[in-house]
C-alpha positions as CSV (number, residue, x, y, z in Angstrom):
1,M,-64.6,-63.2,-23.7
2,T,-62.6,-60.2,-22.8
3,H,-64.3,-57.3,-21.2
4,T,-63.0,-53.8,-21.6
5,T,-63.7,-51.3,-18.9
6,T,-63.4,-47.6,-19.3
7,P,-61.8,-45.7,-16.5
8,P,-64.2,-43.7,-14.4
9,A,-64.5,-40.0,-15.1
10,P,-62.7,-37.8,-12.5
11,P,-65.0,-36.2,-9.9
12,R,-66.1,-32.6,-10.4
13,R,-64.2,-31.6,-7.3
14,V,-61.0,-32.9,-8.7
15,R,-61.5,-31.2,-12.0
16,G,-62.3,-28.0,-10.2
17,I,-59.1,-28.2,-8.2
18,V,-57.0,-29.0,-11.3
19,L,-58.5,-26.1,-13.2
20,T,-58.0,-23.7,-10.3
21,G,-54.4,-24.8,-10.0
22,L,-53.8,-24.2,-13.7
23,A,-55.4,-20.8,-13.5
24,V,-53.2,-19.8,-10.5
25,L,-50.1,-21.0,-12.4
26,A,-51.1,-19.1,-15.5
27,L,-51.7,-16.0,-13.5
28,A,-48.3,-16.3,-11.7
29,A,-46.6,-16.9,-15.1
30,A,-48.2,-13.7,-16.5
31,A,-47.3,-11.6,-13.4
32,F,-43.7,-12.8,-13.1
33,P,-42.3,-10.8,-16.0
34,M,-44.0,-7.7,-14.6
35,R,-42.8,-8.2,-11.0
36,R,-40.5,-5.2,-10.9
37,M,-43.1,-2.8,-12.3
38,L,-45.7,-4.0,-9.9
39,W,-43.3,-3.8,-7.0
40,M,-42.6,-0.1,-7.9
41,A,-46.3,0.7,-7.8
42,A,-47.0,-1.3,-4.6
43,P,-46.1,1.4,-2.0
44,R,-48.4,4.0,-3.4
45,C,-51.2,1.6,-4.0
46,M,-51.0,0.2,-0.4
47,A,-51.1,3.7,0.9
48,G,-54.3,4.4,-1.0
49,R,-52.8,7.2,-3.2
50,W,-54.6,7.9,-6.4
51,H,-51.6,9.5,-8.1
52,G,-49.0,6.9,-8.9
53,C,-51.3,4.0,-8.4
54,Y,-54.8,4.3,-9.9
55,D,-53.7,6.6,-12.7
56,T,-50.9,4.3,-13.9
57,F,-50.9,1.0,-15.8
58,N,-48.7,-0.7,-13.3
59,G,-51.0,0.3,-10.4
60,L,-54.2,-0.9,-12.2
61,V,-52.6,-4.2,-12.9
62,L,-51.4,-4.6,-9.4
63,M,-54.8,-3.8,-7.9
64,T,-56.4,-6.2,-10.3
65,L,-54.3,-9.0,-9.0
66,V,-54.8,-7.9,-5.4
67,A,-58.6,-7.9,-5.9
68,L,-58.7,-11.3,-7.4
69,P,-59.3,-13.2,-4.1
70,L,-62.2,-10.8,-3.3
71,S,-63.7,-11.5,-6.7
72,L,-63.4,-15.2,-6.1
73,L,-65.1,-14.8,-2.8
74,V,-68.0,-12.9,-4.5
75,V,-68.3,-15.8,-7.0
76,W,-68.6,-18.3,-4.1
77,L,-71.2,-16.2,-2.3
78,L,-73.3,-15.7,-5.4
79,A,-73.1,-19.4,-6.3
80,R,-74.1,-20.4,-2.7
81,I,-77.2,-18.2,-2.6
82,R,-78.3,-18.8,-6.2
83,R,-80.5,-21.7,-7.2
84,P,-80.2,-23.4,-10.5
85,A,-82.5,-21.8,-13.1
86,D,-83.3,-23.1,-16.5
87,G,-80.7,-25.8,-16.1
88,A,-77.9,-23.3,-15.8
89,S,-75.1,-23.9,-13.3
90,P,-75.1,-21.3,-10.5
91,W,-71.3,-21.5,-10.4
92,R,-71.0,-20.9,-14.1
93,M,-73.4,-17.9,-14.0
94,S,-71.7,-16.4,-11.0
95,L,-68.2,-16.8,-12.4
96,A,-69.3,-15.3,-15.7
97,E,-70.9,-12.2,-14.0
98,V,-67.9,-11.5,-11.8
99,G,-65.4,-12.4,-14.5
100,M,-66.9,-9.9,-16.9
101,V,-66.5,-7.1,-14.4
102,H,-63.1,-8.0,-12.9
103,G,-61.5,-8.7,-16.3
104,T,-62.9,-5.7,-18.2
105,A,-63.0,-2.8,-15.7
106,P,-59.2,-2.5,-15.3
107,F,-58.6,-2.4,-19.1
108,L,-61.4,0.3,-19.5
109,G,-59.5,2.3,-16.9
110,M,-56.3,2.0,-18.9
111,T,-57.9,2.9,-22.2
112,L,-59.6,6.0,-20.7
113,M,-56.5,7.1,-18.9
114,P,-55.6,10.7,-20.0
115,G,-52.5,11.4,-22.0
116,A,-49.9,14.1,-21.4
117,A,-52.1,17.1,-22.2
118,P,-55.8,16.2,-21.6
119,G,-58.3,19.0,-22.4
120,T,-55.8,21.1,-24.3
121,A,-54.4,18.9,-27.0
122,P,-56.6,18.6,-30.1
123,A,-58.6,15.5,-30.5
124,R,-57.1,13.0,-32.9
125,V,-59.0,10.6,-35.1
126,S,-57.6,7.8,-37.3
127,L,-60.2,6.3,-39.6
128,V,-57.9,4.5,-42.1
129,P,-57.9,0.8,-41.3
130,L,-54.6,-0.9,-40.6
131,R,-52.6,2.4,-40.6
132,D,-52.0,2.5,-36.9
133,L,-51.6,-1.3,-36.5
134,V,-47.9,-1.1,-37.4
135,T,-47.2,1.6,-34.9
136,M,-48.8,-0.3,-32.0
137,G,-46.1,-2.9,-31.7
138,P,-46.4,-6.4,-30.1
139,L,-47.2,-5.0,-26.6
140,G,-49.8,-2.6,-27.9
141,I,-51.5,-5.2,-30.0
142,T,-51.5,-7.7,-27.0
143,G,-53.0,-5.0,-24.7
144,N,-55.8,-4.2,-27.2
145,L,-56.6,-7.9,-27.6
146,L,-57.1,-8.2,-23.9
147,V,-59.4,-5.1,-23.4
148,F,-62.6,-7.0,-24.1
149,A,-61.3,-10.5,-23.9
150,S,-63.0,-11.2,-20.5
151,L,-66.3,-9.8,-21.9
152,G,-66.0,-12.0,-25.0
153,F,-65.1,-15.0,-22.8
154,F,-67.8,-14.7,-20.1
155,A,-70.7,-12.8,-21.7
156,P,-72.0,-15.7,-24.0
157,M,-71.7,-18.0,-20.9
158,R,-74.0,-15.7,-19.0
159,F,-76.4,-14.5,-21.7
160,A,-77.7,-17.0,-24.2
161,A,-78.6,-14.2,-26.6
162,L,-74.9,-13.5,-27.1
163,A,-73.9,-17.1,-27.7
164,S,-72.7,-16.8,-31.3
165,V,-69.5,-15.5,-32.9
166,P,-71.2,-12.7,-34.9
167,R,-72.9,-11.3,-31.8
168,I,-69.6,-11.5,-29.8
169,L,-68.0,-9.6,-32.6
170,A,-70.7,-7.0,-32.6
171,L,-70.5,-6.7,-28.8
172,G,-66.7,-6.2,-28.9
173,A,-66.9,-3.7,-31.7
174,G,-69.7,-1.7,-30.2
175,C,-68.1,-1.5,-26.8
176,S,-64.8,-0.5,-28.4
177,A,-66.4,2.1,-30.5
178,L,-68.0,3.7,-27.4
179,V,-64.6,3.8,-25.7
180,E,-63.0,5.5,-28.8
181,I,-65.9,8.0,-28.9
182,A,-65.4,8.8,-25.1
183,Q,-61.7,9.4,-25.7
184,Y,-62.6,11.9,-28.4
185,V,-65.4,13.6,-26.6
186,F,-63.6,14.1,-23.3
187,Q,-60.4,15.1,-25.0
188,L,-58.1,12.7,-23.2
189,D,-55.2,13.3,-25.5
190,R,-55.6,9.8,-27.0
191,V,-55.9,8.8,-30.6
192,S,-59.4,7.5,-31.5
193,S,-58.4,4.8,-34.0
194,V,-60.5,2.4,-36.0
195,D,-57.6,-0.1,-35.6
196,D,-58.3,-0.1,-31.9
197,V,-61.9,-1.2,-32.6
198,L,-60.7,-3.9,-34.9
199,V,-58.1,-5.3,-32.5
200,N,-60.4,-5.1,-29.5
201,A,-63.2,-6.9,-31.3
202,T,-60.8,-9.5,-32.5
203,G,-59.7,-10.1,-28.9
204,A,-63.3,-10.5,-27.8
205,V,-64.0,-13.1,-30.6
206,L,-60.9,-15.1,-29.8
207,A,-61.8,-15.2,-26.2
208,G,-65.3,-16.2,-27.0
209,L,-64.0,-19.1,-29.2
210,A,-61.9,-20.2,-26.2
211,S,-65.1,-20.6,-24.1
212,R,-67.2,-21.9,-26.9
213,R,-67.5,-25.3,-25.2
214,W,-69.4,-23.8,-22.2
215,W,-71.5,-21.2,-23.8
216,R,-72.7,-23.5,-26.6
217,T,-73.8,-26.0,-24.0
218,G,-75.7,-23.3,-22.1
219,A,-77.3,-22.0,-25.2
220,Q,-78.5,-25.4,-26.4
221,A,-79.9,-26.5,-23.0
222,P,-83.2,-24.7,-23.2
223,T,-83.9,-25.9,-26.7
224,D,-83.2,-29.5,-25.8
225,R,-86.0,-29.3,-23.1
226,L,-88.5,-28.1,-25.7
227,H,-88.2,-31.2,-27.9
228,P,-90.5,-33.4,-25.8
229,A,-93.2,-30.8,-25.8
230,T,-93.1,-30.3,-29.5
231,A,-93.0,-34.0,-30.1
232,G,-96.2,-34.4,-27.9
233,R,-98.0,-31.8,-30.0
234,S,-97.1,-33.6,-33.2
């Protein structure tokens, strides 16, 4: 008789190292094309100047990358002091909480950045779907897809109530609508467009689908523990 043995599963530590390495490589690959723009904003950002750093796209991207080690440290501290609750992994919960903030706040700053004539230019609204989509271009579409991508990726991992595609879509659309309303109310010289809401919500859904493996597991864990109780009652 021949016995077939399956190879042992890799330890969690090895998987974590591999995933961390892949994340670092992906981040480096994304930052490499923007190295010149980031280098131009570096002197003013390092000097703590608001103008030229925090009020520019390049400066916000640079500070997001610089703050990444601090965010990872916060994840580590939260996971160390947190105890597992309801079967949820403290590392997953901590990563989701920090990831939502770190990945969403910079894009909110970019979308709420004033235009050339804030306060004086008339507010502009575009309510015709797909009319502004052509004028966005590939870079504009990509940027709008990333606005609430972190929220769509991490929110269902942290909150079981959001662990479904329609709810992620509603979350992305609602947050995007609030941003467009803020642009109009504060007269930031930005176009409040329904296409921005559509693209932002689509980005949140796509990111949520990318993390579906983890948030579906977290959402199903509490219901699995209820089966023995219901079986005992029957």
